[in-house]
All heavy atoms as a GROMACS GRO file, in nm:
protein
  625
    1ASP      N    1   3.598   3.904   1.266
    1ASP     CA    2   3.679   3.824   1.358
    1ASP      C    3   3.609   3.689   1.386
    1ASP      O    4   3.486   3.679   1.373
    1ASP     CB    5   3.719   3.897   1.482
    1ASP     CG    6   3.606   3.912   1.586
    1ASP    OD1    7   3.487   3.897   1.554
    1ASP    OD2    8   3.643   3.941   1.700
    2ARG      N    9   3.684   3.588   1.428
    2ARG     CA   10   3.628   3.457   1.449
    2ARG      C   11   3.524   3.453   1.560
    2ARG      O   12   3.424   3.383   1.552
    2ARG     CB   13   3.740   3.357   1.482
    2ARG     CG   14   3.814   3.315   1.358
    2ARG     CD   15   3.915   3.210   1.392
    2ARG     NE   16   3.982   3.172   1.274
    2ARG     CZ   17   3.980   3.049   1.224
    2ARG    NH1   18   3.920   2.953   1.288
    2ARG    NH2   19   4.041   3.022   1.114
    3ASP      N   20   3.548   3.529   1.670
    3ASP     CA   21   3.453   3.526   1.780
    3ASP      C   22   3.317   3.583   1.734
    3ASP      O   23   3.212   3.529   1.768
    3ASP     CB   24   3.505   3.608   1.897
    3ASP     CG   25   3.618   3.539   1.973
    3ASP    OD1   26   3.627   3.416   1.959
    3ASP    OD2   27   3.693   3.607   2.044
    4GLY      N   28   3.318   3.688   1.657
    4GLY     CA   29   3.196   3.746   1.602
    4GLY      C   30   3.123   3.652   1.511
    4GLY      O   31   3.000   3.641   1.512
    5GLN      N   32   3.199   3.582   1.426
    5GLN     CA   33   3.137   3.485   1.332
    5GLN      C   34   3.074   3.372   1.411
    5GLN      O   35   2.963   3.327   1.376
    5GLN     CB   36   3.244   3.429   1.236
    5GLN     CG   37   3.290   3.528   1.135
    5GLN     CD   38   3.399   3.474   1.048
    5GLN    OE1   39   3.477   3.386   1.091
    5GLN    NE2   40   3.410   3.527   0.925
    6TYR      N   41   3.144   3.322   1.513
    6TYR     CA   42   3.090   3.211   1.593
    6TYR      C   43   2.965   3.256   1.669
    6TYR      O   44   2.865   3.182   1.668
    6TYR     CB   45   3.197   3.158   1.693
    6TYR     CG   46   3.144   3.047   1.780
    6TYR    CD1   47   3.124   2.922   1.726
    6TYR    CD2   48   3.107   3.073   1.914
    6TYR    CE1   49   3.074   2.820   1.804
    6TYR    CE2   50   3.057   2.971   1.991
    6TYR     CZ   51   3.042   2.845   1.939
    6TYR     OH   52   2.991   2.745   2.014
    7THR      N   53   2.972   3.374   1.726
    7THR     CA   54   2.852   3.426   1.798
    7THR      C   55   2.732   3.439   1.703
    7THR      O   56   2.621   3.401   1.738
    7THR     CB   57   2.886   3.564   1.860
    7THR    OG1   58   2.996   3.547   1.949
    7THR    CG2   59   2.768   3.620   1.934
    8SER      N   60   2.754   3.486   1.582
    8SER     CA   61   2.648   3.499   1.483
    8SER      C   62   2.592   3.361   1.446
    8SER      O   63   2.470   3.343   1.435
    8SER     CB   64   2.700   3.565   1.356
    8SER     OG   65   2.698   3.705   1.366
    9LEU      N   66   2.682   3.266   1.424
    9LEU     CA   67   2.643   3.132   1.389
    9LEU      C   68   2.553   3.070   1.495
    9LEU      O   69   2.446   3.017   1.466
    9LEU     CB   70   2.767   3.041   1.370
    9LEU     CG   71   2.740   2.894   1.336
    9LEU    CD1   72   2.678   2.882   1.200
    9LEU    CD2   73   2.872   2.816   1.344
   10VAL      N   74   2.590   3.085   1.620
   10VAL     CA   75   2.511   3.030   1.731
   10VAL      C   76   2.378   3.105   1.743
   10VAL      O   77   2.272   3.044   1.755
   10VAL     CB   78   2.590   3.039   1.865
   10VAL    CG1   79   2.501   3.006   1.984
   10VAL    CG2   80   2.711   2.946   1.859
   11ARG      N   81   2.382   3.240   1.742
   11ARG     CA   82   2.261   3.320   1.752
   11ARG      C   83   2.162   3.290   1.640
   11ARG      O   84   2.043   3.278   1.662
   11ARG     CB   85   2.299   3.468   1.755
   11ARG     CG   86   2.177   3.560   1.779
   11ARG     CD   87   2.209   3.707   1.768
   11ARG     NE   88   2.265   3.739   1.635
   11ARG     CZ   89   2.391   3.784   1.614
   11ARG    NH1   90   2.472   3.812   1.716
   11ARG    NH2   91   2.435   3.809   1.493
   12ASP      N   92   2.216   3.273   1.519
   12ASP     CA   93   2.128   3.250   1.404
   12ASP      C   94   2.065   3.113   1.402
   12ASP      O   95   1.970   3.084   1.331
   12ASP     CB   96   2.203   3.276   1.272
   12ASP     CG   97   2.243   3.419   1.252
   12ASP    OD1   98   2.191   3.507   1.325
   12ASP    OD2   99   2.328   3.443   1.164
   13ARG      N  100   2.120   3.021   1.485
   13ARG     CA  101   2.071   2.882   1.492
   13ARG      C  102   1.990   2.857   1.617
   13ARG      O  103   1.952   2.743   1.645
   13ARG     CB  104   2.186   2.787   1.484
   13ARG     CG  105   2.249   2.776   1.346
   13ARG     CD  106   2.149   2.718   1.250
   13ARG     NE  107   2.203   2.692   1.120
   13ARG     CZ  108   2.223   2.572   1.070
   13ARG    NH1  109   2.192   2.465   1.138
   13ARG    NH2  110   2.272   2.554   0.950
   14MET      N  111   1.956   2.958   1.694
   14MET     CA  112   1.879   2.940   1.815
   14MET      C  113   1.734   2.911   1.780
   14MET      O  114   1.684   2.952   1.674
   14MET     CB  115   1.892   3.061   1.905
   14MET     CG  116   2.029   3.078   1.964
   14MET     SD  117   2.040   3.213   2.077
   14MET     CE  118   1.958   3.137   2.221
   15ILE      N  119   1.667   2.836   1.866
   15ILE     CA  120   1.526   2.802   1.843
   15ILE      C  121   1.444   2.929   1.823
   15ILE      O  122   1.456   3.026   1.899
   15ILE     CB  123   1.470   2.720   1.962
   15ILE    CG1  124   1.542   2.587   1.974
   15ILE    CG2  125   1.320   2.698   1.948
   15ILE    CD1  126   1.513   2.512   2.099
   16GLY      N  127   1.368   2.928   1.716
   16GLY     CA  128   1.281   3.042   1.684
   16GLY      C  129   1.345   3.144   1.593
   16GLY      O  130   1.276   3.234   1.540
   17SER      N  131   1.473   3.133   1.568
   17SER     CA  132   1.539   3.234   1.483
   17SER      C  133   1.542   3.200   1.334
   17SER      O  134   1.569   3.285   1.251
   17SER     CB  135   1.678   3.264   1.534
   17SER     OG  136   1.761   3.152   1.526
   18MET      N  137   1.520   3.075   1.301
   18MET     CA  138   1.522   3.030   1.157
   18MET      C  139   1.375   3.022   1.110
   18MET      O  140   1.301   2.934   1.159
   18MET     CB  141   1.592   2.899   1.143
   18MET     CG  142   1.740   2.906   1.177
   18MET     SD  143   1.829   2.755   1.146
   18MET     CE  144   1.825   2.754   0.967
   19ASP      N  145   1.342   3.106   1.016
   19ASP     CA  146   1.206   3.107   0.964
   19ASP      C  147   1.164   2.968   0.912
   19ASP      O  148   1.051   2.925   0.939
   19ASP     CB  149   1.190   3.208   0.853
   19ASP     CG  150   1.196   3.350   0.900
   19ASP    OD1  151   1.171   3.373   1.021
   19ASP    OD2  152   1.224   3.441   0.817
   20MET      N  153   1.251   2.903   0.841
   20MET     CA  154   1.217   2.773   0.781
   20MET      C  155   1.187   2.664   0.889
   20MET      O  156   1.123   2.565   0.858
   20MET     CB  157   1.325   2.722   0.686
   20MET     CG  158   1.454   2.687   0.754
   20MET     SD  159   1.573   2.611   0.641
   20MET     CE  160   1.525   2.440   0.653
   21CYS      N  161   1.237   2.683   1.009
   21CYS     CA  162   1.224   2.585   1.113
   21CYS      C  163   1.108   2.614   1.209
   21CYS      O  164   1.066   2.524   1.286
   21CYS     CB  165   1.350   2.571   1.191
   21CYS     SG  166   1.491   2.519   1.096
   22ARG      N  167   1.057   2.734   1.208
   22ARG     CA  168   0.957   2.775   1.306
   22ARG      C  169   0.832   2.683   1.297
   22ARG      O  170   0.778   2.664   1.191
   22ARG     CB  171   0.918   2.923   1.279
   22ARG     CG  172   0.899   2.997   1.412
   22ARG     CD  173   0.886   3.142   1.392
   22ARG     NE  174   1.020   3.205   1.400
   22ARG     CZ  175   1.059   3.301   1.324
   22ARG    NH1  176   0.983   3.349   1.232
   22ARG    NH2  177   1.181   3.352   1.341
   23GLY      N  178   0.800   2.626   1.412
   23GLY     CA  179   0.681   2.538   1.418
   23GLY      C  180   0.710   2.392   1.386
   23GLY      O  181   0.622   2.309   1.400
   24CYS      N  182   0.832   2.360   1.347
   24CYS     CA  183   0.868   2.220   1.320
   24CYS      C  184   0.874   2.139   1.451
   24CYS      O  185   0.926   2.192   1.551
   24CYS     CB  186   1.006   2.212   1.250
   24CYS     SG  187   1.063   2.044   1.217
   25MET      N  188   0.827   2.018   1.449
   25MET     CA  189   0.824   1.937   1.569
   25MET      C  190   0.959   1.902   1.626
   25MET      O  191   0.976   1.869   1.741
   25MET     CB  192   0.743   1.808   1.547
   25MET     CG  193   0.811   1.712   1.454
   25MET     SD  194   0.716   1.563   1.443
   25MET     CE  195   0.828   1.462   1.350
   26ILE      N  196   1.062   1.911   1.544
   26ILE     CA  197   1.200   1.878   1.589
   26ILE      C  198   1.295   1.998   1.584
   26ILE      O  199   1.417   1.979   1.584
   26ILE     CB  200   1.260   1.755   1.515
   26ILE    CG1  201   1.268   1.783   1.366
   26ILE    CG2  202   1.181   1.628   1.543
   26ILE    CD1  203   1.351   1.678   1.289
   27GLU      N  204   1.239   2.116   1.583
   27GLU     CA  205   1.319   2.240   1.568
   27GLU      C  206   1.430   2.242   1.677
   27GLU      O  207   1.546   2.274   1.646
   27GLU     CB  208   1.235   2.361   1.582
   27GLU     CG  209   1.311   2.490   1.569
   27GLU     CD  210   1.225   2.614   1.583
   27GLU    OE1  211   1.106   2.602   1.610
   27GLU    OE2  212   1.283   2.723   1.570
   28GLY      N  213   1.396   2.207   1.802
   28GLY     CA  214   1.494   2.214   1.909
   28GLY      C  215   1.608   2.116   1.898
   28GLY      O  216   1.718   2.142   1.938
   29GLN      N  217   1.583   2.003   1.838
   29GLN     CA  218   1.687   1.899   1.820
   29GLN      C  219   1.771   1.925   1.694
   29GLN      O  220   1.888   1.902   1.691
   29GLN     CB  221   1.626   1.760   1.818
   29GLN     CG  222   1.565   1.716   1.947
   29GLN     CD  223   1.430   1.775   1.971
   29GLN    OE1  224   1.359   1.818   1.880
   29GLN    NE2  225   1.389   1.784   2.099
   30CYS      N  226   1.703   1.961   1.586
   30CYS     CA  227   1.769   1.973   1.454
   30CYS      C  228   1.832   2.109   1.436
   30CYS      O  229   1.944   2.120   1.385
   30CYS     CB  230   1.662   1.945   1.351
   30CYS     SG  231   1.717   1.967   1.182
   31VAL      N  232   1.760   2.212   1.469
   31VAL     CA  233   1.803   2.352   1.454
   31VAL      C  234   1.856   2.380   1.312
   31VAL      O  235   1.966   2.439   1.295
   31VAL     CB  236   1.904   2.394   1.562
   31VAL    CG1  237   1.918   2.546   1.570
   31VAL    CG2  238   1.866   2.340   1.698
   32GLY      N  239   1.788   2.336   1.212
   32GLY     CA  240   1.823   2.366   1.075
   32GLY      C  241   1.917   2.266   1.013
   32GLY      O  242   1.954   2.286   0.894
   33GLY      N  243   1.955   2.166   1.080
   33GLY     CA  244   2.038   2.065   1.020
   33GLY      C  245   2.182   2.105   0.997
   33GLY      O  246   2.235   2.194   1.062
   34CYS      N  247   2.239   2.045   0.901
   34CYS     CA  248   2.385   2.062   0.867
   34CYS      C  249   2.411   2.200   0.808
   34CYS      O  250   2.340   2.244   0.718
   34CYS     CB  251   2.423   1.953   0.766
   34CYS     SG  252   2.588   1.971   0.704
   35HIS      N  253   2.511   2.269   0.861
   35HIS     CA  254   2.547   2.401   0.813
   35HIS      C  255   2.591   2.394   0.665
   35HIS      O  256   2.561   2.485   0.588
   35HIS     CB  257   2.663   2.456   0.896
   35HIS     CG  258   2.626   2.479   1.041
   35HIS    ND1  259   2.547   2.588   1.080
   35HIS    CD2  260   2.649   2.404   1.150
   35HIS    CE1  261   2.532   2.577   1.209
   35HIS    NE2  262   2.591   2.468   1.254
   36ILE      N  263   2.663   2.293   0.626
   36ILE     CA  264   2.709   2.283   0.490
   36ILE      C  265   2.591   2.265   0.392
   36ILE      O  266   2.587   2.329   0.290
   36ILE     CB  267   2.808   2.163   0.477
   36ILE    CG1  268   2.938   2.192   0.556
   36ILE    CG2  269   2.842   2.136   0.329
   36ILE    CD1  270   3.027   2.077   0.573
   37THR      N  271   2.496   2.186   0.431
   37THR     CA  272   2.374   2.169   0.351
   37THR      C  273   2.301   2.298   0.335
   37THR      O  274   2.257   2.334   0.226
   37THR     CB  275   2.284   2.062   0.409
   37THR    OG1  276   2.357   1.941   0.424
   37THR    CG2  277   2.162   2.035   0.322
   38GLN      N  278   2.290   2.374   0.445
   38GLN     CA  279   2.224   2.508   0.439
   38GLN      C  280   2.298   2.600   0.343
   38GLN      O  281   2.234   2.668   0.263
   38GLN     CB  282   2.222   2.569   0.581
   38GLN     CG  283   2.127   2.506   0.676
   38GLN     CD  284   1.980   2.548   0.648
   38GLN    OE1  285   1.954   2.638   0.571
   38GLN    NE2  286   1.890   2.481   0.715
   39GLU      N  287   2.426   2.606   0.354
   39GLU     CA  288   2.506   2.699   0.265
   39GLU      C  289   2.494   2.655   0.118
   39GLU      O  290   2.478   2.741   0.030
   39GLU     CB  291   2.652   2.699   0.308
   39GLU     CG  292   2.676   2.768   0.439
   39GLU     CD  293   2.632   2.911   0.438
   39GLU    OE1  294   2.659   2.986   0.341
   39GLU    OE2  295   2.573   2.957   0.540
   40PHE      N  296   2.502   2.523   0.094
   40PHE     CA  297   2.488   2.478  -0.041
   40PHE      C  298   2.354   2.510  -0.101
   40PHE      O  299   2.342   2.556  -0.216
   40PHE     CB  300   2.512   2.323  -0.043
   40PHE     CG  301   2.492   2.260  -0.179
   40PHE    CD1  302   2.594   2.271  -0.275
   40PHE    CD2  303   2.374   2.196  -0.211
   40PHE    CE1  304   2.576   2.213  -0.400
   40PHE    CE2  305   2.358   2.140  -0.336
   40PHE     CZ  306   2.459   2.146  -0.430
   41ALA      N  307   2.249   2.491  -0.022
   41ALA     CA  308   2.112   2.518  -0.070
   41ALA      C  309   2.097   2.668  -0.104
   41ALA      O  310   2.037   2.704  -0.203
   41ALA     CB  311   2.010   2.476   0.032
   42ARG      N  312   2.151   2.753  -0.016
   42ARG     CA  313   2.143   2.897  -0.040
   42ARG      C  314   2.218   2.937  -0.171
   42ARG      O  315   2.172   3.016  -0.250
   42ARG     CB  316   2.202   2.973   0.075
   42ARG     CG  317   2.096   3.022   0.171
   42ARG     CD  318   2.154   3.114   0.278
   42ARG     NE  319   2.122   3.048   0.405
   42ARG     CZ  320   2.206   3.012   0.496
   42ARG    NH1  321   2.330   3.034   0.487
   42ARG    NH2  322   2.163   2.950   0.604
   43ALA      N  323   2.335   2.877  -0.189
   43ALA     CA  324   2.420   2.914  -0.302
   43ALA      C  325   2.366   2.862  -0.433
   43ALA      O  326   2.386   2.925  -0.538
   43ALA     CB  327   2.561   2.861  -0.280
   44THR      N  328   2.301   2.748  -0.430
   44THR     CA  329   2.256   2.683  -0.558
   44THR      C  330   2.107   2.685  -0.580
   44THR      O  331   2.063   2.645  -0.688
   44THR     CB  332   2.305   2.536  -0.559
   44THR    OG1  333   2.237   2.466  -0.454
   44THR    CG2  334   2.453   2.521  -0.547
   45GLY      N  335   2.029   2.720  -0.480
   45GLY     CA  336   1.883   2.714  -0.496
   45GLY      C  337   1.831   2.572  -0.487
   45GLY      O  338   1.720   2.545  -0.529
   46SER      N  339   1.910   2.484  -0.430
   46SER     CA  340   1.875   2.342  -0.420
   46SER      C  341   1.754   2.322  -0.328
   46SER      O  342   1.736   2.398  -0.233
   46SER     CB  343   1.996   2.264  -0.363
   46SER     OG  344   1.959   2.133  -0.328
   47THR      N  345   1.677   2.221  -0.353
   47THR     CA  346   1.564   2.183  -0.268
   47THR      C  347   1.603   2.075  -0.171
   47THR      O  348   1.520   2.013  -0.106
   47THR     CB  349   1.445   2.133  -0.354
   47THR    OG1  350   1.485   2.020  -0.428
   47THR    CG2  351   1.392   2.242  -0.446
   48LYS      N  352   1.733   2.049  -0.159
   48LYS     CA  353   1.781   1.947  -0.068
   48LYS      C  354   1.736   1.970   0.075
   48LYS      O  355   1.710   1.871   0.146
   48LYS     CB  356   1.935   1.943  -0.076
   48LYS     CG  357   1.995   1.826   0.000
   48LYS     CD  358   2.146   1.824  -0.024
   48LYS     CE  359   2.207   1.701   0.040
   48LYS     NZ  360   2.348   1.690   0.015
   49ILE      N  361   1.723   2.094   0.116
   49ILE     CA  362   1.682   2.125   0.253
   49ILE      C  363   1.544   2.068   0.286
   49ILE      O  364   1.520   2.005   0.387
   49ILE     CB  365   1.686   2.277   0.278
   49ILE    CG1  366   1.826   2.330   0.268
   49ILE    CG2  367   1.621   2.312   0.410
   49ILE    CD1  368   1.920   2.280   0.375
   50GLU      N  369   1.451   2.089   0.192
   50GLU     CA  370   1.314   2.037   0.214
   50GLU      C  371   1.312   1.886   0.226
   50GLU      O  372   1.243   1.832   0.310
   50GLU     CB  373   1.219   2.085   0.102
   50GLU     CG  374   1.189   2.230   0.106
   50GLU     CD  375   1.293   2.319   0.041
   50GLU    OE1  376   1.383   2.267  -0.025
   50GLU    OE2  377   1.284   2.442   0.061
   51ARG      N  378   1.389   1.817   0.144
   51ARG     CA  379   1.397   1.672   0.148
   51ARG      C  380   1.463   1.626   0.278
   51ARG      O  381   1.424   1.531   0.340
   51ARG     CB  382   1.469   1.619   0.027
   51ARG     CG  383   1.392   1.638  -0.100
   51ARG     CD  384   1.448   1.559  -0.218
   51ARG     NE  385   1.592   1.573  -0.233
   51ARG     CZ  386   1.653   1.660  -0.316
   51ARG    NH1  387   1.577   1.741  -0.391
   51ARG    NH2  388   1.782   1.664  -0.328
   52MET      N  389   1.567   1.703   0.322
   52MET     CA  390   1.637   1.671   0.445
   52MET      C  391   1.539   1.683   0.562
   52MET      O  392   1.536   1.599   0.651
   52MET     CB  393   1.755   1.767   0.467
   52MET     CG  394   1.830   1.743   0.594
   52MET     SD  395   1.953   1.871   0.627
   52MET     CE  396   1.850   2.011   0.662
   53CYS      N  397   1.460   1.793   0.563
   53CYS     CA  398   1.366   1.818   0.671
   53CYS      C  399   1.265   1.701   0.678
   53CYS      O  400   1.234   1.653   0.785
   53CYS     CB  401   1.290   1.949   0.651
   53CYS     SG  402   1.393   2.095   0.679
   54LEU      N  403   1.209   1.666   0.565
   54LEU     CA  404   1.112   1.555   0.561
   54LEU      C  405   1.174   1.426   0.614
   54LEU      O  406   1.110   1.356   0.691
   54LEU     CB  407   1.059   1.539   0.421
   54LEU     CG  408   0.952   1.428   0.403
   54LEU    CD1  409   0.833   1.455   0.492
   54LEU    CD2  410   0.912   1.418   0.258
   55LEU      N  411   1.299   1.398   0.573
   55LEU     CA  412   1.367   1.277   0.620
   55LEU      C  413   1.382   1.281   0.773
   55LEU      O  414   1.349   1.184   0.841
   55LEU     CB  415   1.501   1.260   0.552
   55LEU     CG  416   1.588   1.149   0.608
   55LEU    CD1  417   1.525   1.015   0.576
   55LEU    CD2  418   1.728   1.157   0.554
   56TYR      N  419   1.434   1.393   0.826
   56TYR     CA  420   1.456   1.403   0.970
   56TYR      C  421   1.322   1.392   1.047
   56TYR      O  422   1.317   1.324   1.151
   56TYR     CB  423   1.523   1.537   1.006
   56TYR     CG  424   1.667   1.549   0.966
   56TYR    CD1  425   1.732   1.671   0.980
   56TYR    CD2  426   1.741   1.444   0.918
   56TYR    CE1  427   1.864   1.687   0.945
   56TYR    CE2  428   1.872   1.457   0.882
   56TYR     CZ  429   1.936   1.578   0.898
   56TYR     OH  430   2.068   1.593   0.863
   57GLN      N  431   1.217   1.458   1.001
   57GLN     CA  432   1.086   1.448   1.068
   57GLN      C  433   1.034   1.307   1.065
   57GLN      O  434   0.983   1.259   1.165
   57GLN     CB  435   0.990   1.546   1.002
   57GLN     CG  436   1.025   1.691   1.024
   57GLN     CD  437   0.946   1.783   0.935
   57GLN    OE1  438   0.874   1.745   0.846
   57GLN    NE2  439   0.962   1.914   0.955
   58THR      N  440   1.041   1.243   0.949
   58THR     CA  441   0.987   1.107   0.935
   58THR      C  442   1.061   1.009   1.024
   58THR      O  443   1.000   0.926   1.089
   58THR     CB  444   0.993   1.064   0.787
   58THR    OG1  445   0.919   1.155   0.705
   58THR    CG2  446   0.939   0.922   0.767
   59MET      N  447   1.196   1.018   1.023
   59MET     CA  448   1.276   0.928   1.102
   59MET      C  449   1.254   0.952   1.250
   59MET      O  450   1.255   0.858   1.332
   59MET     CB  451   1.425   0.943   1.067
   59MET     CG  452   1.459   0.893   0.926
   59MET     SD  453   1.410   0.722   0.898
   59MET     CE  454   1.506   0.637   1.018
   60THR      N  455   1.243   1.078   1.293
   60THR     CA  456   1.218   1.109   1.433
   60THR      C  457   1.085   1.048   1.478
   60THR      O  458   1.081   0.986   1.587
   60THR     CB  459   1.220   1.262   1.456
   60THR    OG1  460   1.349   1.312   1.419
   60THR    CG2  461   1.191   1.293   1.603
   61LYS      N  462   0.980   1.065   1.401
   61LYS     CA  463   0.852   1.006   1.432
   61LYS      C  464   0.863   0.852   1.447
   61LYS      O  465   0.814   0.795   1.545
   61LYS     CB  466   0.745   1.034   1.327
   61LYS     CG  467   0.688   1.173   1.330
   61LYS     CD  468   0.587   1.190   1.219
   61LYS     CE  469   0.540   1.332   1.207
   61LYS     NZ  470   0.452   1.347   1.089
   62ALA      N  471   0.930   0.791   1.352
   62ALA     CA  472   0.943   0.647   1.354
   62ALA      C  473   1.022   0.600   1.480
   62ALA      O  474   0.984   0.502   1.543
   62ALA     CB  475   1.013   0.597   1.230
   63LEU      N  476   1.128   0.669   1.512
   63LEU     CA  477   1.208   0.632   1.631
   63LEU      C  478   1.130   0.654   1.759
   63LEU      O  479   1.139   0.567   1.849
   63LEU     CB  480   1.340   0.716   1.634
   63LEU     CG  481   1.441   0.676   1.528
   63LEU    CD1  482   1.550   0.782   1.523
   63LEU    CD2  483   1.499   0.538   1.552
   64VAL      N  484   1.057   0.761   1.770
   64VAL     CA  485   0.976   0.784   1.891
   64VAL      C  486   0.871   0.674   1.906
   64VAL      O  487   0.852   0.620   2.017
   64VAL     CB  488   0.910   0.928   1.888
   64VAL    CG1  489   0.804   0.938   1.995
   64VAL    CG2  490   1.018   1.032   1.905
   65LEU      N  491   0.802   0.642   1.797
   65LEU     CA  492   0.700   0.535   1.805
   65LEU      C  493   0.764   0.403   1.841
   65LEU      O  494   0.705   0.327   1.924
   65LEU     CB  495   0.628   0.526   1.670
   65LEU     CG  496   0.530   0.641   1.640
   65LEU    CD1  497   0.478   0.624   1.495
   65LEU    CD2  498   0.417   0.644   1.741
   66GLU      N  499   0.878   0.372   1.787
   66GLU     CA  500   0.948   0.248   1.822
   66GLU      C  501   0.983   0.243   1.969
   66GLU      O  502   0.963   0.143   2.037
   66GLU     CB  503   1.075   0.231   1.736
   66GLU     CG  504   1.152   0.106   1.760
   66GLU     CD  505   1.276   0.099   1.675
   66GLU    OE1  506   1.274   0.145   1.560
   66GLU    OE2  507   1.378   0.043   1.726
   67LEU      N  508   1.035   0.355   2.023
   67LEU     CA  509   1.070   0.359   2.162
   67LEU      C  510   0.949   0.345   2.251
   67LEU      O  511   0.950   0.276   2.357
   67LEU     CB  512   1.146   0.488   2.196
   67LEU     CG  513   1.287   0.495   2.143
   67LEU    CD1  514   1.344   0.634   2.157
   67LEU    CD2  515   1.378   0.394   2.213
   68LEU      N  516   0.839   0.409   2.212
   68LEU     CA  517   0.717   0.396   2.290
   68LEU      C  518   0.667   0.252   2.292
   68LEU      O  519   0.624   0.200   2.395
   68LEU     CB  520   0.607   0.489   2.235
   68LEU     CG  521   0.624   0.637   2.267
   68LEU    CD1  522   0.524   0.719   2.188
   68LEU    CD2  523   0.611   0.662   2.414
   69ARG      N  524   0.665   0.185   2.175
   69ARG     CA  525   0.623   0.046   2.167
   69ARG      C  526   0.710  -0.041   2.254
   69ARG      O  527   0.662  -0.128   2.328
   69ARG     CB  528   0.628  -0.002   2.024
   69ARG     CG  529   0.505   0.035   1.942
   69ARG     CD  530   0.507  -0.031   1.802
   69ARG     NE  531   0.456   0.064   1.709
   69ARG     CZ  532   0.528   0.124   1.614
   69ARG    NH1  533   0.655   0.095   1.600
   69ARG    NH2  534   0.474   0.214   1.534
   70ASP      N  535   0.840  -0.019   2.248
   70ASP     CA  536   0.934  -0.098   2.327
   70ASP      C  537   0.908  -0.076   2.476
   70ASP      O  538   0.909  -0.173   2.557
   70ASP     CB  539   1.080  -0.066   2.296
   70ASP     CG  540   1.123  -0.112   2.158
   70ASP    OD1  541   1.046  -0.189   2.096
   70ASP    OD2  542   1.231  -0.073   2.115
   71SER      N  543   0.883   0.046   2.514
   71SER     CA  544   0.856   0.079   2.653
   71SER      C  545   0.727   0.012   2.702
   71SER      O  546   0.720  -0.045   2.813
   71SER     CB  547   0.849   0.230   2.673
   71SER     OG  548   0.817   0.265   2.803
   72ILE      N  549   0.624   0.020   2.620
   72ILE     CA  550   0.497  -0.048   2.658
   72ILE      C  551   0.514  -0.195   2.671
   72ILE      O  552   0.466  -0.256   2.768
   72ILE     CB  553   0.388  -0.014   2.554
   72ILE    CG1  554   0.351   0.137   2.568
   72ILE    CG2  555   0.262  -0.100   2.569
   72ILE    CD1  556   0.264   0.191   2.451
   73GLU      N  557   0.585  -0.258   2.576
   73GLU     CA  558   0.611  -0.399   2.584
   73GLU      C  559   0.685  -0.440   2.709
   73GLU      O  560   0.654  -0.540   2.774
   73GLU     CB  561   0.685  -0.449   2.460
   73GLU     CG  562   0.602  -0.454   2.334
   73GLU     CD  563   0.682  -0.498   2.213
   73GLU    OE1  564   0.797  -0.551   2.230
   73GLU    OE2  565   0.632  -0.476   2.100
   74LEU      N  566   0.785  -0.362   2.743
   74LEU     CA  567   0.866  -0.388   2.863
   74LEU      C  568   0.782  -0.379   2.989
   74LEU      O  569   0.790  -0.466   3.077
   74LEU     CB  570   0.981  -0.288   2.872
   74LEU     CG  571   1.078  -0.303   2.988
   74LEU    CD1  572   1.148  -0.440   2.979
   74LEU    CD2  573   1.181  -0.192   2.987
   75GLN      N  574   0.694  -0.278   2.994
   75GLN     CA  575   0.607  -0.264   3.110
   75GLN      C  576   0.511  -0.384   3.120
   75GLN      O  577   0.486  -0.434   3.225
   75GLN     CB  578   0.525  -0.137   3.104
   75GLN     CG  579   0.606  -0.014   3.140
   75GLN     CD  580   0.521   0.111   3.138
   75GLN    OE1  581   0.407   0.112   3.088
   75GLN    NE2  582   0.575   0.218   3.193
   76GLN      N  583   0.458  -0.426   3.006
   76GLN     CA  584   0.365  -0.540   3.010
   76GLN      C  585   0.436  -0.668   3.045
   76GLN      O  586   0.382  -0.751   3.118
   76GLN     CB  587   0.302  -0.557   2.868
   76GLN     CG  588   0.198  -0.446   2.838
   76GLN     CD  589   0.146  -0.450   2.698
   76GLN    OE1  590   0.206  -0.515   2.610
   76GLN    NE2  591   0.039  -0.379   2.673
   77ASP      N  592   0.560  -0.686   2.999
   77ASP     CA  593   0.637  -0.804   3.037
   77ASP      C  594   0.670  -0.807   3.184
   77ASP      O  595   0.684  -0.915   3.243
   77ASP     CB  596   0.770  -0.809   2.958
   77ASP     CG  597   0.747  -0.839   2.809
   77ASP    OD1  598   0.636  -0.882   2.772
   77ASP    OD2  599   0.844  -0.817   2.732
   78GLU      N  600   0.683  -0.687   3.244
   78GLU     CA  601   0.714  -0.683   3.387
   78GLU      C  602   0.590  -0.681   3.473
   78GLU      O  603   0.592  -0.670   3.593
   78GLU     CB  604   0.792  -0.553   3.416
   78GLU     CG  605   0.930  -0.555   3.358
   78GLU     CD  606   1.005  -0.426   3.373
   78GLU    OE1  607   0.943  -0.322   3.416
   78GLU    OE2  608   1.126  -0.417   3.345
   79GLY      N  609   0.474  -0.698   3.408
   79GLY     CA  610   0.347  -0.703   3.480
   79GLY      C  611   0.281  -0.572   3.512
   79GLY      O  612   0.185  -0.563   3.583
   80GLY      N  613   0.334  -0.465   3.454
   80GLY     CA  614   0.275  -0.335   3.477
   80GLY      C  615   0.165  -0.309   3.379
   80GLY      O  616   0.135  -0.384   3.290
   81GLU      N  617   0.098  -0.198   3.397
   81GLU     CA  618  -0.014  -0.163   3.311
   81GLU      C  619   0.033  -0.073   3.202
   81GLU      O  620   0.098   0.019   3.209
   81GLU     CB  621  -0.125  -0.098   3.391
   81GLU     CG  622  -0.198  -0.196   3.479
   81GLU     CD  623  -0.287  -0.295   3.403
   81GLU    OE1  624  -0.344  -0.256   3.301
   81GLU    OE2  625  -0.291  -0.409   3.442
   0.00000   0.00000   0.00000
């Protein structure tokens, strides 16, 4: 039934439940990425998941660093330390 499928989908995507995501710095935000990509990778043996993970991790680091730099610059412009 649909309720059971939805419950399984949510439960299987909770933090800590996906082996491939355990310990990833963005596990809580990403939670395994796109469902379609996951299904395609399982069905075809594609390595697209690993490339997707690397892209998400790299972009997240870049965005966090950019926001930190902007925040520091703003504080300095306002005369803060």
